[in-house]
MARBA-3410 file (N, C-alpha, C, O; in Angstrom, 1 decimal):
161
0.8,-1.2,0.0,0.0,0.0,0.0,0.9,1.2,0.0,1.6,1.5,1.0 ~ 0.9,2.0,-1.1,1.6,3.2,-1.1,1.0,4.2,-0.2,-0.2,4.1,0.1 ~ 1.7,5.1,0.3,1.2,6.2,1.1,0.1,7.0,0.3,0.3,7.2,-0.9 ~ -0.9,7.3,1.0,-2.0,8.1,0.3,-1.5,9.4,0.0,-0.6,10.0,0.6 ~ -2.1,10.0,-1.1,-1.7,11.4,-1.5,-1.8,12.3,-0.3,-2.7,12.3,0.5
-0.8,13.2,-0.1,-0.8,14.2,1.0,-0.2,13.6,2.2,0.1,14.4,3.2 ~ 0.1,12.3,2.3,0.8,11.8,3.5,2.3,12.0,3.4,2.9,11.5,2.5 ~ 2.8,12.8,4.3,4.2,13.1,4.2,5.0,12.7,5.5,6.3,12.9,5.5 ~ 4.4,12.3,6.5,5.1,11.9,7.8,4.8,10.5,8.2,3.7,10.0,7.8 ~ 5.6,9.9,9.0,5.3,8.5,9.5,4.0,8.5,10.3,3.3,7.5,10.1
3.7,9.5,11.1,2.5,9.5,11.9,1.3,9.5,11.0,0.3,8.8,11.2 ~ 1.4,10.4,9.9,0.3,10.4,8.9,0.1,9.1,8.2,-1.0,8.7,8.0 ~ 1.2,8.5,7.9,1.2,7.2,7.2,0.4,6.1,8.0,-0.5,5.5,7.5 ~ 0.8,6.0,9.3,0.1,5.1,10.2,-1.4,5.4,10.3,-2.2,4.5,10.2 ~ -1.7,6.7,10.5,-3.1,7.1,10.6,-3.9,6.8,9.4,-5.1,6.7,9.5
-3.3,6.8,8.2,-4.0,6.6,7.0,-4.3,5.2,6.7,-5.1,4.9,5.8 ~ -3.8,4.2,7.5,-4.0,2.8,7.2,-5.4,2.4,7.8,-5.9,3.0,8.7 ~ -6.0,1.3,7.2,-7.2,0.8,7.8,-6.9,0.3,9.2,-5.8,0.0,9.6 ~ -7.9,0.4,10.1,-7.8,0.1,11.5,-7.0,-1.1,11.9,-6.1,-1.1,12.7 ~ -7.3,-2.2,11.2,-6.5,-3.5,11.6,-5.1,-3.4,11.2,-4.2,-3.8,12.0
-4.7,-2.8,10.1,-3.3,-2.6,9.7,-2.7,-1.6,10.5,-1.5,-1.7,10.9 ~ -3.4,-0.5,10.9,-2.8,0.6,11.7,-2.3,0.0,13.0,-1.2,0.3,13.5 ~ -3.1,-0.9,13.6,-2.8,-1.4,14.9,-1.4,-2.2,14.8,-0.6,-2.1,15.7 ~ -1.3,-3.0,13.8,-0.1,-3.9,13.7,1.1,-3.1,13.3,2.2,-3.3,13.9 ~ 1.0,-2.2,12.4,2.1,-1.3,12.0,2.5,-0.4,13.2,3.7,-0.3,13.4
1.6,0.1,13.9,1.9,0.9,15.1,2.7,0.1,16.1,3.6,0.7,16.7 ~ 2.3,-1.1,16.3,2.9,-1.9,17.3,4.4,-2.2,17.0,5.3,-2.1,17.8 ~ 4.6,-2.5,15.7,6.0,-2.8,15.2,6.8,-1.5,15.2,8.0,-1.5,15.6 ~ 6.2,-0.4,14.8,6.9,0.9,14.8,7.3,1.3,16.2,8.5,1.8,16.4 ~ 6.5,1.0,17.2,6.9,1.3,18.6,8.1,0.6,19.0,9.0,1.1,19.6
8.2,-0.7,18.7,9.4,-1.5,19.0,10.6,-1.0,18.3,11.7,-0.8,18.9 ~ 10.5,-0.6,17.0,11.6,-0.1,16.3,12.1,1.2,16.9,13.3,1.4,17.2 ~ 11.1,2.1,17.2,11.5,3.4,17.8,12.2,3.2,19.2,13.1,3.9,19.5 ~ 11.7,2.3,20.0,12.3,2.0,21.3,13.7,1.6,21.3,14.5,1.8,22.2 ~ 14.1,0.9,20.2,15.4,0.2,20.1,16.3,0.9,19.1,17.5,0.5,19.1
15.9,1.9,18.4,16.7,2.5,17.4,17.8,3.3,18.1,17.5,4.2,18.9 ~ 19.1,3.1,17.7,20.2,3.8,18.3,20.1,5.3,17.9,19.5,5.6,16.8 ~ 20.6,6.2,18.7,20.7,7.6,18.3,21.5,7.8,17.1,22.5,7.1,16.8 ~ 21.1,8.7,16.2,21.8,9.1,15.0,21.0,8.6,13.8,21.3,9.1,12.7 ~ 20.0,7.7,13.9,19.2,7.4,12.8,18.0,8.3,12.8,17.6,8.8,13.9
17.4,8.6,11.7,16.3,9.5,11.6,15.1,8.8,10.9,15.3,8.1,10.0 ~ 14.0,9.0,11.5,12.7,8.4,11.0,12.1,9.4,10.0,12.0,10.6,10.3 ~ 11.7,8.9,8.9,11.0,9.7,7.9,10.1,8.8,7.0,10.2,7.6,7.1 ~ 9.4,9.4,6.1,8.6,8.7,5.1,9.4,8.8,3.8,9.7,9.8,3.3 ~ 9.7,7.6,3.3,10.5,7.6,2.0,10.1,6.3,1.3,9.8,5.3,1.9
9.9,6.4,0.0,9.5,5.3,-0.9,8.2,4.7,-0.5,7.9,3.6,-0.7 ~ 7.3,5.6,0.1,6.0,5.2,0.5,5.9,4.3,1.7,4.9,3.6,1.9 ~ 7.0,4.4,2.5,7.0,3.6,3.8,7.8,4.4,4.8,8.4,5.4,4.5 ~ 7.6,3.9,6.1,8.4,4.5,7.2,9.8,3.9,7.1,10.0,2.7,6.9 ~ 10.8,4.8,7.2,12.2,4.5,7.0,13.0,5.1,8.1,12.8,6.3,8.4
13.9,4.4,8.7,14.9,4.9,9.7,16.2,4.8,9.0,16.6,3.7,8.5 ~ 16.9,5.9,8.9,18.2,5.8,8.2,19.1,7.0,8.6,18.8,7.8,9.5 ~ 20.2,7.0,8.0,21.2,8.0,8.3,21.0,9.2,7.3,21.0,9.0,6.1 ~ 20.7,10.4,7.8,20.4,11.5,6.9,21.6,11.9,6.0,22.7,11.6,6.3 ~ 21.2,12.4,4.9,22.2,12.8,3.9,23.2,13.9,4.4,24.3,14.0,4.0
22.7,14.7,5.4,23.6,15.7,6.0,24.7,15.0,6.7,25.8,15.7,6.9 ~ 24.5,13.8,7.2,25.6,13.1,7.9,26.4,12.2,7.0,27.6,12.1,7.2 ~ 25.7,11.6,6.1,26.4,10.6,5.1,25.8,10.8,3.7,24.8,10.1,3.4 ~ 26.3,11.6,2.9,25.7,11.9,1.6,26.2,10.9,0.5,25.6,10.9,-0.6 ~ 27.2,10.1,0.8,27.8,9.2,-0.3,27.0,7.9,-0.4,27.6,6.8,-0.3
25.8,8.0,-0.8,25.0,6.7,-1.0,24.8,6.5,-2.5,24.9,7.5,-3.3 ~ 24.7,5.3,-2.9,24.6,5.0,-4.4,23.4,5.6,-5.0,23.4,5.9,-6.2 ~ 22.3,5.8,-4.3,21.0,6.3,-4.9,20.7,7.8,-4.5,19.7,8.3,-4.8 ~ 21.7,8.4,-3.7,21.5,9.8,-3.3,20.3,10.0,-2.4,19.8,11.1,-2.3 ~ 19.9,8.9,-1.7,18.9,8.9,-0.7,19.5,8.6,0.7,20.6,8.1,0.7
18.8,9.0,1.8,19.4,8.6,3.1,19.7,7.1,3.2,19.0,6.3,2.6 ~ 20.7,6.8,3.9,21.2,5.4,4.0,20.2,4.6,4.9,20.1,4.8,6.1 ~ 19.4,3.8,4.3,18.3,3.0,5.0,18.9,2.0,5.9,19.8,1.2,5.5 ~ 18.4,1.9,7.1,18.8,0.9,8.1,17.6,-0.1,8.3,17.7,-1.3,8.3 ~ 16.4,0.5,8.6,15.2,-0.3,8.9,14.1,0.5,8.2,14.0,1.7,8.1
13.1,-0.3,7.6,11.9,0.3,7.0,10.7,-0.6,7.4,10.9,-1.7,7.7 ~ 9.5,0.0,7.3,8.3,-0.6,7.7,7.2,-0.2,6.8,7.0,1.0,6.6 ~ 6.5,-1.2,6.2,5.4,-0.8,5.3,4.3,-1.8,5.4,4.4,-3.0,5.6 ~ 3.1,-1.3,5.1,1.9,-2.1,5.0,1.7,-2.4,3.5,1.6,-1.5,2.7 ~ 1.8,-3.6,3.1,1.6,-4.0,1.7,0.2,-4.4,1.5,-0.6,-4.3,2.4
-0.1,-4.9,0.3,-1.5,-5.3,0.0,-2.0,-6.4,0.8,-3.1,-6.4,1.4 ~ -1.3,-7.5,1.0,-1.7,-8.7,1.7,-0.9,-9.0,2.9,-1.2,-10.0,3.6 ~ 0.0,-8.2,3.3,0.9,-8.5,4.5,1.6,-7.2,4.8,1.5,-6.2,4.0 ~ 2.4,-7.2,5.8,3.2,-6.0,6.1,4.7,-6.5,6.0,5.0,-7.7,6.1 ~ 5.6,-5.6,5.8,7.0,-5.9,5.7,7.9,-5.0,6.7,7.6,-3.8,6.8
8.8,-5.7,7.3,9.8,-5.0,8.1,11.1,-5.3,7.4,11.6,-6.4,7.4 ~ 11.7,-4.2,6.9,13.0,-4.3,6.2,14.1,-4.1,7.2,14.3,-3.1,7.8 ~ 14.9,-5.2,7.4,16.0,-5.2,8.3,17.3,-5.3,7.5,17.8,-6.3,7.3 ~ 17.8,-4.1,7.1,18.9,-4.0,6.2,20.2,-4.6,6.9,21.1,-5.1,6.3 ~ 20.2,-4.5,8.3,21.3,-5.1,9.0,21.5,-6.6,8.8,22.6,-7.1,8.7
20.3,-7.2,8.7,20.3,-8.7,8.4,20.8,-9.0,7.0,21.3,-10.1,6.7 ~ 20.6,-8.1,6.1,21.0,-8.2,4.7,22.5,-8.0,4.6,23.2,-8.6,3.8 ~ 23.0,-7.0,5.4,24.4,-6.6,5.3,25.3,-7.3,6.2,26.6,-7.1,6.1 ~ 24.8,-8.1,7.1,25.7,-8.8,8.1,25.2,-10.2,8.4,24.1,-10.4,8.9 ~ 26.0,-11.2,8.0,25.6,-12.6,8.2,25.3,-12.9,9.6,24.5,-13.8,9.9
26.0,-12.3,10.5,25.8,-12.6,12.0,24.4,-12.2,12.4,23.8,-12.9,13.1 ~ 24.0,-11.0,11.9,22.6,-10.5,12.2,21.6,-11.4,11.6,20.6,-11.8,12.3 ~ 21.8,-11.9,10.4,20.9,-12.8,9.7,20.8,-14.1,10.5,19.6,-14.6,10.7 ~ 21.9,-14.6,11.0,21.9,-15.9,11.7,21.1,-15.7,13.1,20.3,-16.6,13.5 ~ 21.3,-14.5,13.7,20.6,-14.3,15.0,19.1,-14.1,14.7,18.3,-14.6,15.6
18.7,-13.5,13.6,17.3,-13.4,13.3,16.7,-14.8,13.1,15.6,-15.1,13.7 ~ 17.3,-15.6,12.3,16.8,-16.9,12.1,16.7,-17.7,13.4,15.7,-18.4,13.6 ~ 17.7,-17.6,14.2,17.7,-18.3,15.5,16.6,-17.8,16.4,15.9,-18.6,17.1 ~ 16.3,-16.5,16.4,15.3,-15.9,17.2,13.9,-16.4,16.8,13.0,-16.7,17.6 ~ 13.7,-16.5,15.5,12.4,-17.1,15.0,12.3,-18.5,15.4,11.2,-18.9,15.9
13.3,-19.3,15.2,13.3,-20.7,15.6,13.0,-20.9,17.1,12.2,-21.7,17.5 ~ 13.7,-20.1,17.9,13.5,-20.2,19.4,12.1,-19.8,19.8,11.6,-20.4,20.8 ~ 11.5,-18.9,19.1,10.2,-18.5,19.4,9.1,-19.4,18.8,7.9,-19.2,19.1 ~ 9.5,-20.3,18.0,8.6,-21.2,17.3,7.8,-20.5,16.3,6.6,-20.9,16.0 ~ 8.3,-19.5,15.7,7.6,-18.7,14.7,8.3,-19.0,13.3,9.4,-19.3,13.2
7.4,-18.8,12.2,7.9,-19.1,10.9,8.5,-17.8,10.3,7.8,-16.7,10.3 ~ 9.7,-17.9,9.8,10.3,-16.7,9.2,10.0,-16.7,7.7,10.3,-17.7,7.0 ~ 9.3,-15.7,7.3,9.0,-15.4,5.9,9.8,-14.2,5.4,9.4,-13.1,5.7 ~ 10.9,-14.4,4.7,11.8,-13.4,4.5,12.3,-13.4,3.1,12.6,-14.4,2.5 ~ 12.4,-12.2,2.5,13.1,-12.0,1.2,14.5,-11.6,1.6,15.1,-12.1,2.6
15.2,-10.8,0.8,16.6,-10.5,1.0,16.7,-9.7,2.4,17.6,-10.0,3.2 ~ 15.9,-8.7,2.6,16.0,-8.0,3.8,14.6,-7.8,4.5,14.5,-7.3,5.6 ~ 13.6,-8.2,3.8,12.2,-7.9,4.3,11.6,-9.1,4.9,11.6,-10.2,4.4 ~ 11.1,-8.9,6.2,10.4,-9.9,6.9,8.9,-9.6,6.7,8.5,-8.6,7.1 ~ 8.2,-10.6,6.2,6.8,-10.4,5.9,6.0,-10.9,7.2,6.4,-11.9,7.8
5.0,-10.2,7.5,4.1,-10.6,8.6,2.7,-10.1,8.4,2.5,-9.1,7.7 ~ 1.8,-10.7,9.1,0.4,-10.3,9.0,0.0,-9.5,10.3,-0.6,-8.5,10.2 ~ 0.5,-10.0,11.4,0.2,-9.4,12.7,1.6,-9.3,13.4,2.5,-10.1,13.2 ~ 1.7,-8.3,14.3,2.9,-8.1,15.0,3.4,-9.3,15.8,4.6,-9.6,16.0 ~ 2.4,-10.1,16.3,2.8,-11.3,17.1,3.4,-12.4,16.2,3.9,-13.4,16.8
3.4,-12.2,14.9,4.1,-13.2,14.0,5.7,-13.0,14.2,6.4,-13.8,13.7 ~ 6.1,-11.9,14.8,7.5,-11.6,14.9,8.0,-11.8,16.3,7.3,-11.5,17.3 ~ 9.3,-12.2,16.5,9.9,-12.2,17.8,10.4,-10.8,18.1,11.6,-10.5,17.9 ~ 9.5,-9.9,18.6,9.7,-8.5,18.7,10.9,-8.1,19.6,11.7,-7.2,19.3 ~ 11.0,-8.8,20.7,12.2,-8.5,21.6,13.5,-8.8,20.9,14.4,-7.9,21.0
13.6,-9.9,20.2,14.9,-10.2,19.5,15.1,-9.2,18.4,16.2,-8.8,18.1 ~ 14.1,-8.8,17.6,14.2,-7.9,16.6,14.7,-6.5,17.1,15.5,-5.9,16.6 ~ 14.1,-6.1,18.3,14.5,-4.9,18.9,16.0,-4.9,19.3,16.7,-4.0,19.1 ~ 16.5,-6.1,19.8,17.9,-6.2,20.1,18.8,-6.1,18.9,19.9,-5.5,18.9 ~ 18.3,-6.7,17.8,19.1,-6.7,16.5,19.2,-5.2,16.0,20.3,-4.8,15.6
18.1,-4.5,16.1,18.1,-3.1,15.7,19.0,-2.3,16.5,19.8,-1.5,16.0 ~ 19.0,-2.5,17.8,19.8,-1.7,18.8,21.3,-2.0,18.6,22.1,-1.2,19.1 ~ 21.6,-3.1,18.0,23.0,-3.6,18.0,23.9,-2.8,17.0,25.2,-3.0,17.1 ~ 23.4,-2.1,16.1,24.2,-1.4,15.1,24.1,0.1,15.1,23.0,0.6,14.9 ~ 25.2,0.7,15.5,25.2,2.2,15.6,25.2,2.7,14.1,25.6,2.0,13.2
24.9,4.0,14.0,25.1,4.6,12.6,26.5,4.5,12.1,26.7,4.3,10.9 ~ 27.5,4.6,13.0,28.9,4.5,12.5,29.1,3.1,12.0,29.8,3.0,11.0 ~ 28.7,2.1,12.7,28.9,0.7,12.3,28.1,0.5,11.0,28.6,-0.2,10.1 ~ 26.9,1.0,10.8,26.1,0.8,9.6,26.8,1.5,8.4,26.8,0.9,7.3 ~ 27.4,2.6,8.6,28.1,3.3,7.5,29.3,2.4,7.1,29.6,2.2,5.9
30.0,1.8,8.1,31.2,0.9,7.8,30.7,-0.3,7.0,31.3,-0.7,6.0 ~ 29.6,-0.9,7.5,29.1,-2.1,6.8,28.7,-1.7,5.3,29.0,-2.5,4.4 ~ 28.0,-0.6,5.2,27.6,-0.1,3.9,28.8,0.1,3.0,28.9,-0.4,1.8 ~ 29.8,0.8,3.5,31.0,1.1,2.7,31.7,-0.2,2.3,32.2,-0.3,1.1 ~ 31.8,-1.1,3.1,32.5,-2.4,2.8,31.7,-3.1,1.7,32.3,-3.7,0.8
30.4,-3.1,1.9,29.5,-3.8,0.9,29.7,-3.2,-0.5,29.6,-3.9,-1.5 ~ 29.8,-1.9,-0.6,29.9,-1.2,-1.9,31.2,-1.6,-2.6,31.3,-1.5,-3.8 ~ 32.2,-2.0,-1.9,33.5,-2.4,-2.5,33.3,-3.7,-3.4,34.1,-3.9,-4.3 ~ 32.3,-4.4,-3.1,32.0,-5.7,-3.8,31.1,-5.5,-5.0,30.8,-6.5,-5.7 ~ 30.6,-4.3,-5.2,29.7,-4.1,-6.4,30.5,-3.8,-7.6,31.7,-3.5,-7.5
29.9,-3.8,-8.7,30.5,-3.5,-10.0,31.1,-2.1,-10.0,32.2,-1.8,-10.4 ~ 30.2,-1.1,-9.5,30.7,0.3,-9.4,31.8,0.4,-8.4,32.8,1.2,-8.7 ~ 31.8,-0.3,-7.3,32.8,-0.2,-6.3,34.2,-0.8,-6.8,35.2,-0.2,-6.6 ~ 34.1,-1.9,-7.6,35.3,-2.4,-8.2,35.9,-1.5,-9.2,37.1,-1.4,-9.3 ~ 35.0,-0.9,-10.0,35.5,0.1,-11.0,36.2,1.3,-10.4,37.2,1.7,-10.9
35.6,1.8,-9.3,36.2,2.9,-8.6,37.5,2.6,-8.0,38.5,3.4,-8.0 ~ 37.7,1.3,-7.5,38.9,0.9,-6.9,40.0,0.8,-8.0,41.1,1.1,-7.8 ~ 39.6,0.2,-9.1,40.5,0.1,-10.3,41.0,1.4,-10.8,42.2,1.6,-11.1 ~ 40.1,2.4,-10.8,40.4,3.7,-11.2,41.4,4.4,-10.3,42.3,5.1,-10.7 ~ 41.3,4.2,-9.0,42.2,4.7,-8.0,43.6,4.1,-8.1,44.6,4.8,-7.8
43.7,2.9,-8.6,45.0,2.2,-8.8,45.7,2.8,-10.0,46.8,2.4,-10.4
END
């Protein structure tokens, strides 16, 4: 579900959702907000709630957008929690998988997005701990290291040599 026209803030986004979806997105948003390290900024971007590093702090992103760390969106048939830390760090991914297994919950995940229908589908305490574990400085380092392995990153390194 893309943000409705005129919706420009995360609070407006949540308020614009149907009541059942609003409740679930609000619950997950609260967990994310409670565990988000200082230095990340919450905003509405790409039609979803996104927590990332503002361009004023780190402008060197491949898409010239704030460096996304976590995002949350209500889709047509489910909701998605985008945990970029799990995509960029195999240790975080392993911890997420273990948390789902320990909680007896089914992990429905794409590359970085965890799909859920209701907040109780998620091991929220474990997800909060994973979110809290990566400072903005660490996320920038992970991002910069990952860019070295892309086609553009390899080309830039070759050019410097």
